[in-house]
C-alpha positions in Angstrom: -82.1 -148.4 -94.5 -80.8 -150.4 -91.7 -82.3 -154.0 -91.7 -82.1 -156.4 -88.8 -83.2 -160.0 -89.0 -85.3 -161.5 -86.3 -82.6 -164.0 -85.3 -79.9 -161.3 -85.1 -82.3 -159.0 -83.1 -83.0 -161.8 -80.6 -79.3 -162.8 -80.2 -78.1 -159.2 -79.9 -80.6 -158.3 -77.2 -80.3 -161.6 -75.2 -76.5 -161.4 -75.6 -76.5 -158.1 -73.7 -77.8 -159.9 -70.6 -74.4 -161.5 -69.6 -75.0 -161.7 -65.9 -78.3 -163.6 -66.2 -76.9 -165.8 -68.9 -73.9 -166.8 -66.8 -76.2 -167.7 -63.9 -78.5 -169.6 -66.3 -75.5 -171.6 -67.7 -74.3 -172.5 -64.2 -77.7 -173.8 -63.0 -78.1 -175.7 -66.4 -74.9 -177.7 -65.6 -76.4 -178.9 -62.4 -79.7 -179.8 -64.2 -77.6 -182.1 -66.4 -76.8 -184.5 -63.5 -79.8 -186.9 -63.9 -79.5 -187.3 -67.7 -75.8 -187.8 -67.4 -75.8 -190.3 -64.5 -79.3 -192.0 -64.5 -78.5 -194.9 -66.9 -75.1 -195.5 -65.3 -76.5 -195.5 -61.8 -79.3 -197.9 -62.8 -76.8 -200.2 -64.4 -74.6 -200.2 -61.3 -77.6 -200.7 -59.0 -78.4 -203.9 -61.0 -75.0 -205.3 -61.7 -73.4 -204.5 -58.3 -76.4 -204.5 -56.2 -79.6 -206.5 -56.9 -78.2 -209.0 -59.4 -75.1 -209.6 -57.2 -77.3 -210.3 -54.2 -76.4 -207.0 -52.4 -79.7 -205.1 -52.4 -78.3 -202.4 -50.0 -75.7 -201.5 -52.7 -78.5 -201.3 -55.3 -80.6 -199.1 -53.0 -77.6 -196.9 -52.4 -77.2 -196.2 -56.1 -80.9 -195.5 -56.5 -80.8 -193.1 -53.6 -77.8 -191.3 -55.2 -79.9 -191.0 -58.4 -82.7 -189.5 -56.3 -80.2 -187.0 -54.9 -79.3 -186.0 -58.4 -82.9 -185.3 -59.2 -83.3 -183.2 -56.0 -80.2 -181.1 -57.0 -81.5 -180.7 -60.6 -85.0 -179.6 -59.3 -83.4 -176.9 -57.2 -81.3 -175.8 -60.2 -84.4 -175.6 -62.3 -86.1 -173.4 -59.8 -83.1 -171.0 -59.8 -83.3 -170.7 -63.6 -86.6 -168.9 -63.6 -85.4 -165.5 -62.2 -82.6 -165.4 -64.7 -84.9 -166.2 -67.6 -87.4 -163.6 -66.3 -84.7 -160.9 -66.3 -83.7 -161.7 -69.9 -87.2 -161.8 -71.4 -88.5 -158.7 -69.7 -85.5 -156.7 -70.9 -86.1 -158.1 -74.4 -89.7 -157.2 -74.4 -88.9 -153.6 -73.3 -86.4 -153.2 -76.1 -88.7 -154.6 -78.8 -91.6 -152.4 -77.5 -89.4 -149.3 -77.9 -88.4 -150.3 -81.4 -92.0 -150.8 -82.5 -93.4 -147.6 -80.9 -90.5 -145.6 -82.3 -90.8 -146.9 -85.8 -94.6 -146.4 -85.8 -94.4 -142.9 -84.5 -91.7 -142.0 -87.0 -93.7 -143.2 -89.9 -96.7 -141.3 -88.7 -94.9 -138.1 -88.1 -93.0 -138.4 -91.5 -96.3 -138.5 -93.3 -96.3 -142.2 -94.1 -99.4 -144.4 -94.1 -100.8 -145.2 -90.7 -99.8 -148.6 -89.4 -103.1 -150.2 -88.6 -101.4 -153.5 -87.4 -99.1 -151.8 -84.9 -101.5 -152.4 -82.0 -101.8 -156.0 -83.0 -98.0 -156.4 -83.0 -97.6 -154.6 -79.7 -100.3 -156.5 -77.9 -100.0 -159.9 -79.6 -96.6 -160.4 -81.1 -94.6 -158.7 -78.4 -96.3 -160.9 -75.8 -95.6 -163.9 -78.0 -91.9 -163.1 -78.1 -91.7 -162.6 -74.4 -93.6 -165.7 -73.4 -92.1 -168.0 -76.1 -88.6 -166.8 -75.5 -88.9 -167.7 -71.9 -90.2 -171.2 -72.8 -87.5 -171.7 -75.5 -84.7 -170.6 -73.1 -86.0 -173.0 -70.4 -86.6 -176.0 -72.8 -84.0 -175.8 -75.6 -81.0 -175.4 -73.3 -82.3 -178.4 -71.2 -82.9 -180.4 -74.4 -79.3 -179.7 -75.7 -77.8 -180.6 -72.3 -80.0 -183.7 -71.9 -79.2 -185.1 -75.3 -75.5 -184.4 -74.9 -75.4 -185.9 -71.4 -77.4 -189.0 -72.5 -75.0 -189.7 -75.4 -72.1 -189.4 -73.0 -73.8 -191.7 -70.6 -74.4 -194.3 -73.4 -70.8 -194.1 -74.4 -69.8 -194.7 -70.8 -71.9 -197.9 -70.7 -70.8 -199.4 -74.0 -70.0 -197.7 -77.3 -71.9 -200.5 -79.2 -75.1 -199.1 -77.8 -74.4 -195.7 -79.4 -74.2 -197.5 -82.8 -77.8 -198.7 -82.3 -79.2 -195.4 -81.0 -77.4 -192.8 -83.1 -78.6 -193.5 -86.6 -82.4 -193.1 -85.9 -81.7 -190.3 -83.5 -79.7 -188.3 -86.2 -82.4 -189.2 -88.8 -85.1 -187.8 -86.5 -83.2 -184.6 -85.8 -82.3 -184.0 -89.5 -85.9 -184.7 -90.5 -87.3 -182.3 -87.9 -84.8 -179.6 -89.0 -86.2 -179.9 -92.6 -89.7 -179.8 -91.3 -89.1 -176.7 -89.3 -88.3 -174.7 -92.4 -91.7 -175.7 -93.8 -93.4 -174.9 -90.5 -91.8 -171.5 -90.3 -92.9 -170.6 -93.8 -96.5 -171.6 -93.1 -96.6 -170.0 -89.7 -95.5 -166.7 -91.3 -98.3 -167.0 -93.8 -100.7 -167.5 -91.0 -99.4 -164.4 -89.1 -99.6 -162.3 -92.2 -103.2 -163.5 -92.8 -104.0 -162.5 -89.2 -102.6 -159.0 -89.8 -104.6 -158.6 -93.0 -107.7 -159.7 -91.2 -107.1 -157.3 -88.3 -106.5 -154.4 -90.8 -109.7 -155.1 -92.8 -112.0 -156.1 -89.9 -111.0 -153.4 -87.5 -112.5 -150.4 -89.3 -115.7 -152.5 -90.0 -116.2 -153.2 -86.3 -115.6 -149.6 -85.4 -118.1 -148.3 -88.0 -120.6 -151.1 -88.1 -123.6 -148.7 -87.9 -122.4 -146.8 -90.9 -122.0 -150.0 -92.8 -125.6 -151.0 -92.1 -126.9 -147.5 -92.7 -125.2 -147.3 -96.1 -126.3 -150.9 -97.1 -122.7 -152.0 -97.6 -123.1 -155.4 -95.9 -122.5 -157.3 -99.1 -119.4 -155.4 -100.0 -118.0 -155.8 -96.4 -118.9 -159.5 -96.4 -116.9 -160.0 -99.7 -113.8 -158.0 -98.7 -113.5 -159.2 -95.1 -114.7 -162.6 -95.9 -111.8 -163.1 -98.3 -109.4 -162.3 -95.5 -111.2 -164.7 -93.2 -111.0 -167.5 -95.8 -107.3 -166.8 -96.3 -106.6 -167.0 -92.6 -108.5 -170.3 -92.4 -106.6 -171.9 -95.3 -103.3 -170.8 -93.8 -104.2 -172.4 -90.4 -105.2 -175.7 -92.1 -101.9 -175.8 -94.0 -99.9 -175.2 -90.8 -101.9 -178.0 -89.0 -101.2 -180.5 -91.7 -97.5 -179.9 -91.7 -97.4 -180.0 -87.9 -98.9 -183.5 -87.9 -95.6 -184.8 -89.4 -93.9 -184.3 -86.0 -95.4 -187.5 -84.6 -93.6 -190.0 -86.9 -90.3 -188.0 -86.5 -90.6 -188.3 -82.7 -91.3 -192.1 -83.1 -88.2 -192.5 -85.3 -85.9 -190.8 -82.7 -87.3 -192.6 -79.6 -89.1 -195.8 -80.2 -86.9 -197.1 -83.1 -83.7 -197.1 -80.9 -85.6 -199.0 -78.1 -86.7 -201.6 -80.7 -83.2 -201.9 -82.0 -81.7 -202.4 -78.5 -84.3 -205.1 -77.6 -83.8 -206.8 -80.9 -80.0 -206.9 -80.4 -80.2 -207.8 -76.7 -79.6 -211.6 -77.2 -76.6 -211.0 -79.3 -75.3 -208.3 -76.9 -75.8 -210.6 -73.9 -73.9 -213.4 -75.7 -71.0 -211.0 -76.1 -70.8 -210.3 -72.4 -73.0 -207.2 -72.0 -74.7 -207.3 -68.6 -78.4 -206.9 -67.9 -77.7 -203.7 -66.0 -76.0 -202.1 -69.1 -78.9 -203.0 -71.3 -81.4 -201.6 -68.8 -79.3 -198.5 -68.3 -79.3 -197.9 -72.1 -83.0 -198.2 -72.2 -83.3 -195.8 -69.3 -81.1 -193.3 -71.2 -83.3 -193.6 -74.3 -86.8 -193.7 -72.8 -86.2 -191.4 -69.8 -83.8 -188.8 -71.2 -83.7 -188.9 -75.0 -87.5 -189.4 -75.2 -88.3 -186.4 -73.0 -85.7 -184.3 -74.7 -86.9 -185.0 -78.2 -90.6 -184.6 -77.2 -89.8 -181.2 -75.7 -87.8 -180.2 -78.7 -90.5 -181.2 -81.1 -93.3 -179.6 -79.1 -91.4 -176.4 -78.2 -89.7 -175.7 -81.4 -92.6 -177.0 -83.5 -95.1 -174.8 -81.7 -93.6 -172.0 -79.7 -90.4 -171.8 -81.6 -92.3 -171.2 -84.9 -94.3 -168.5 -83.3 -91.2 -166.9 -82.0 -89.4 -167.0 -85.3 -92.2 -165.5 -87.3 -93.1 -162.9 -84.6 -89.4 -161.8 -84.4 -89.2 -161.5 -88.1 -92.3 -159.4 -88.4 -91.1 -157.1 -85.5 -87.7 -156.8 -87.1 -89.3 -155.9 -90.5 -91.7 -153.4 -89.2 -89.4 -151.7 -86.7 -86.6 -151.2 -89.3 -85.6 -147.5 -89.3 -85.9 -146.0 -92.8 -83.5 -143.0 -92.8 -85.5 -141.4 -95.5 -88.4 -141.2 -93.1 -86.7 -140.6 -89.8 -84.1 -138.1 -90.8 -85.8 -134.9 -91.7 -83.3 -132.8 -93.6 -83.6 -129.0 -93.4 -81.7 -125.8 -92.9 -80.1 -124.9 -89.6 -81.1 -121.5 -88.0 -78.6 -118.7 -87.9 -79.2 -117.4 -84.4 -82.6 -117.6 -82.7 -84.5 -114.4 -83.6 -88.3 -115.1 -83.9 -90.1 -113.4 -86.7 -93.8 -113.6 -87.8 -94.6 -111.9 -91.1 -98.3 -111.2 -91.9 -99.3 -114.5 -90.2 -103.0 -115.6 -90.3 -104.2 -118.7 -88.5 -107.7 -120.3 -88.1 -108.8 -123.6 -86.7 -110.5 -124.8 -89.8 -111.0 -123.6 -93.4 -114.3 -121.8 -92.6 -113.5 -120.6 -89.1 -112.9 -117.0 -88.2 -109.1 -116.5 -87.9 -107.8 -116.4 -84.4 -104.8 -114.5 -85.5 -105.0 -112.3 -88.5 -102.2 -110.6 -90.5 -99.9 -110.5 -87.4 -96.2 -109.4 -87.9 -94.0 -109.7 -84.9 -90.2 -109.6 -84.3 -88.7 -111.0 -81.1 -84.9 -110.6 -81.1 -82.6 -113.0 -79.4 -82.2 -112.4 -75.7 -85.7 -110.8 -75.4 -88.0 -111.4 -72.4 -91.5 -110.9 -73.8 -94.8 -111.3 -71.9 -98.0 -111.9 -74.0 -101.2 -110.7 -72.3 -104.8 -110.3 -73.4 -108.4 -111.4 -72.8 -109.2 -115.1 -72.6 -109.6 -116.7 -76.0 -107.9 -113.9 -77.9 -105.2 -116.3 -79.3 -102.3 -116.2 -76.9 -101.9 -120.0 -76.7 -102.3 -120.1 -80.5 -99.4 -117.6 -80.8 -97.3 -119.8 -78.5 -98.0 -122.9 -80.7 -97.1 -120.9 -83.8 -93.8 -119.8 -82.3 -92.9 -123.3 -81.4 -93.8 -124.8 -84.8 -96.7 -126.8 -83.4 -99.3 -125.1 -85.6 -98.8 -124.0 -89.2 -100.4 -120.7 -90.4 -102.7 -120.6 -93.3 -100.8 -117.6 -94.7 -97.7 -115.6 -93.8 -94.4 -116.9 -92.7 -92.7 -117.7 -89.3 -88.9 -117.7 -89.2 -86.6 -118.9 -86.5 -83.0 -117.6 -86.9 -83.9 -116.3 -90.3 -85.1 -119.7 -91.6 -88.8 -120.5 -92.2 -90.1 -123.0 -89.8 -91.3 -125.2 -92.7 -87.7 -125.4 -93.9 -86.1 -126.2 -90.6 -84.9 -129.7 -89.8 -86.8 -131.4 -87.1 -83.7 -131.7 -84.9 -82.9 -128.0 -85.4 -86.3 -126.9 -84.4 -86.4 -129.0 -81.3 -82.9 -127.8 -80.4 -84.0 -124.2 -80.8 -87.4 -123.8 -79.3 -89.0 -125.6 -76.4 -92.7 -125.1 -75.5 -94.1 -125.7 -72.0 -98.0 -125.9 -72.1 -100.3 -125.2 -69.3 -100.9 -128.9 -68.6 -97.4 -130.2 -67.9 -96.5 -133.7 -68.9 -94.6 -136.0 -66.5 -94.0 -139.6 -67.5 -93.6 -142.6 -65.3 -89.9 -142.9 -64.5 -87.3 -141.3 -62.3 -86.9 -137.6 -61.7 -83.5 -137.9 -63.5 -85.1 -139.4 -66.6 -87.8 -136.7 -66.7 -85.4 -133.8 -66.3 -82.8 -135.1 -68.8 -85.4 -136.1 -71.5 -84.5 -133.1 -73.6 -80.8 -133.3 -72.8 -79.4 -136.8 -72.3 -75.8 -135.6 -71.7 -76.6 -133.4 -68.7 -74.1 -133.9 -65.8 -75.1 -134.7 -62.3 -74.0 -131.3 -61.1 -76.2 -129.6 -63.7 -79.2 -131.7 -62.7 -78.7 -131.0 -59.0 -78.5 -127.3 -59.8 -81.8 -127.4 -61.6 -83.4 -129.5 -58.8 -82.4 -126.9 -56.2 -83.4 -124.0 -58.4 -86.9 -125.3 -58.9 -87.4 -126.7 -55.4 -87.7 -130.4 -56.5 -85.7 -131.8 -53.6 -88.9 -132.5 -51.8 -89.7 -135.2 -54.4 -87.1 -137.4 -52.8 -84.0 -137.3 -55.1 -83.3 -137.6 -58.7 -83.4 -141.5 -58.7 -86.9 -141.7 -57.1 -89.6 -143.1 -59.3 -92.3 -140.5 -60.1 -95.9 -141.5 -60.2 -97.6 -138.7 -62.3 -101.0 -139.3 -60.8 -99.7 -138.8 -57.3 -97.9 -135.5 -58.1 -99.9 -132.3 -57.7 -100.5 -130.1 -60.7 -98.0 -127.6 -59.4 -95.3 -130.3 -58.9 -95.8 -131.5 -62.4 -95.4 -128.0 -63.7 -92.2 -127.6 -61.7 -90.8 -130.8 -63.3 -91.7 -129.6 -66.8 -90.2 -126.2 -66.1 -86.9 -127.7 -64.8 -86.8 -130.0 -67.9 -87.1 -127.0 -70.2 -84.5 -125.0 -68.3 -82.0 -127.9 -68.5 -82.5 -128.3 -72.3 -80.2 -126.7 -74.8 -83.0 -124.8 -76.6 -82.2 -121.0 -76.5 -85.9 -120.1 -76.9 -88.3 -121.0 -74.2 -92.1 -120.4 -74.6 -94.1 -120.7 -71.4 -97.8 -121.0 -72.2 -99.4 -120.3 -68.8 -96.9 -122.9 -67.6 -96.9 -121.6 -64.0 -100.7 -121.3 -63.5 -100.8 -124.0 -60.8 -98.0 -122.4 -58.8 -98.4 -119.9 -56.0 -97.2 -116.3 -56.8 -93.9 -116.7 -54.9 -92.9 -119.9 -56.7 -94.1 -118.5 -60.0 -91.9 -115.5 -59.6 -88.9 -117.6 -58.7 -89.4 -119.8 -61.7 -89.8 -116.9 -64.1 -86.8 -115.1 -62.7 -84.7 -118.3 -63.2 -85.7 -118.4 -66.8 -85.1 -114.6 -67.2 -81.5 -115.1 -65.9 -81.0 -118.1 -68.3 -79.2 -117.1 -71.5 -81.6 -117.0 -74.4 -85.1 -115.8 -75.3 -88.1 -116.1 -73.0 -91.7 -115.7 -74.2 -94.3 -115.9 -71.4 -98.0 -116.3 -72.0 -99.1 -114.6 -68.8 -102.1 -115.5 -66.7 -101.1 -113.1 -63.9 -100.2 -109.4 -64.5 -97.1 -109.9 -62.3 -95.6 -111.9 -65.2 -96.0 -108.9 -67.4 -94.4 -106.6 -64.9 -91.3 -108.9 -64.8 -90.9 -108.9 -68.6 -88.8 -106.4 -70.5 -91.5 -105.9 -73.1 -95.2 -106.8 -73.3 -97.3 -107.8 -76.2 -101.0 -106.9 -75.7 -103.5 -108.8 -77.8 -107.0 -107.4 -78.0 -110.1 -107.6 -80.2 -109.2 -104.5 -82.2 -105.6 -103.8 -81.4 -102.3 -105.4 -80.8 -99.8 -103.2 -79.0 -96.4 -103.6 -77.5 -94.4 -101.7 -75.1 -93.3 -101.6 -71.4 -95.6 -101.9 -68.5 -95.6 -98.2 -67.9 -96.2 -97.2 -71.5 -99.1 -99.6 -71.9 -100.7 -98.3 -68.7 -100.7 -94.8 -70.3 -101.7 -95.8 -73.8 -104.2 -98.7 -73.5 -107.5 -98.9 -71.6 -107.6 -102.7 -72.1 -104.2 -103.0 -70.4 -105.4 -100.9 -67.5 -108.4 -103.2 -67.2 -106.1 -106.2 -67.2 -104.0 -104.7 -64.5 -107.0 -103.9 -62.5 -106.9 -100.2 -62.8 -110.1 -99.8 -64.9 -111.7 -96.6 -63.6 -109.3 -96.8 -60.6 -110.6 -100.2 -59.4 -107.6 -102.2 -58.3 -109.7 -105.1 -57.0 -110.5 -106.5 -60.4 -107.9 -108.4 -62.4 -110.1 -110.8 -64.4 -109.4 -110.5 -68.1 -112.5 -109.9 -70.1 -113.5 -112.4 -72.7 -112.5 -111.7 -76.3 -115.1 -110.8 -78.9 -116.1 -113.7 -81.2 -115.1 -111.6 -84.2 -111.8 -110.1 -84.7 -110.3 -107.9 -87.4 -106.9 -107.3 -85.8 -104.2 -106.3 -88.2 -100.9 -105.0 -86.9 -97.1 -105.0 -87.1 -95.2 -105.2 -83.9 -91.4 -105.0 -83.4 -89.8 -105.5 -80.0 -86.2 -104.5 -79.5 -83.7 -104.8 -76.7 -82.7 -101.5 -75.0 -79.5 -100.0 -76.5 -76.4 -101.7 -75.3 -78.4 -104.7 -73.7 -78.3 -107.7 -75.9 -78.5 -110.4 -73.3 -80.3 -111.2 -70.2 
């Protein structure tokens, strides 16, 4: 198992944003001008200006201080875009980690993660918002304290001897307090998650709770979680109250010490301007910096630390769950042996005792009345559905024994309702093949007529695309994949006949096996072999042989009693006792497309 701590996760993802970080550091240096120069400029304004009887000099120093604040304000404004870039990227990375871990646990048969939604909606937003605040405040605090100490040293090192001890004591005390606050904040977050996990099902099924008279039981179980959350909140609040005396130690004690020592300092030659400048450094800069540090780290920083830790814990990838070991297929022949499938233990089987062999390189069309089980057969071939009895093999290996990666790399299924996600055309097309070259993508774009969408780097809006355009994108994605077996489940039903023919001919010329669940009889005519599924029979053959042998096929073609105007497939009977063995073979000497 690969574990990642919350701090390491944050530093790793933020560290990747080098450009924004460099810009942020540059503007932070300009923000440091007021805390660095404020006390010194005030001291000079008094000593060289107002006290010396030259008010214009004093005003000039104060105007220079105002200019420093103007520059710092502009620098602060420039920091926000850089921070936004960093935190939005961080949020996207964390969201992908949480979703990936949650889905992997679910697909691996683990327990459902009932708190995943709470983490995604609550903790992810906490991380994004608080990280932005921490970046804006903590960097300013660090620069402000450093600049103020340098400024105090430039005035008189003796002042630093008065200010440093209580300041260091306050910082050390706050550091010790933070460890307690983090622990109690974590307890509160865990209590929130337990409450969400226990209260969620109750809210969703409140009528069942009342109908079963389970109010007392629910009150006891959920009430215990509510009480635990309340106690955790109270403990956190009590520890948080200690921040006030720590802040007073770091800010007000130094001022008191300076004022107390002022007569002695004046007697040793320290000017009024230096004393006032020192007080400005402490009350204006150190005080605001410590207050921001205590409030930000004591509130937002705690939430960030705990949320990051929980996200890191719950998004850790367990290789025992995510890596599904299995055999690799030898070739890509498809075989069904006495397969029976029903949608439910008491339902009539949709497919009963079906045996089918589809050798590598075959082009097979599956036709039959509506509801006969053609889409079910497609799902079985792709490993989406598991039969109640019988066995399905891909490359000689049972589907149940195939590794997940091996199955995905061997068979790709395109359903009738094509899925296009929000993103660029390039991202959609290369989803099943991340290493595709630009030339390969351009070839597929041209082959499926996707240039009209505006280019591979144009953002696609799925709701704006027509059903036919979505099908073309899904078809191109499957064509570009490495899977040698392609199953098209009425995947061209929204295309016009000309575009459908071009798409199927492209797949027929592609190396590998093609299985087409046909919704038009023209798809059957283009296939090398045809599988006819009916209520009482399952036949295979060529277009010509089935026309001669099967009345059902003639009806599908529109030749029933010589009537070519009807091509609607009749509905399947609600009961079916089909039992057959079908083997399709390539013509002699023709093992490829």
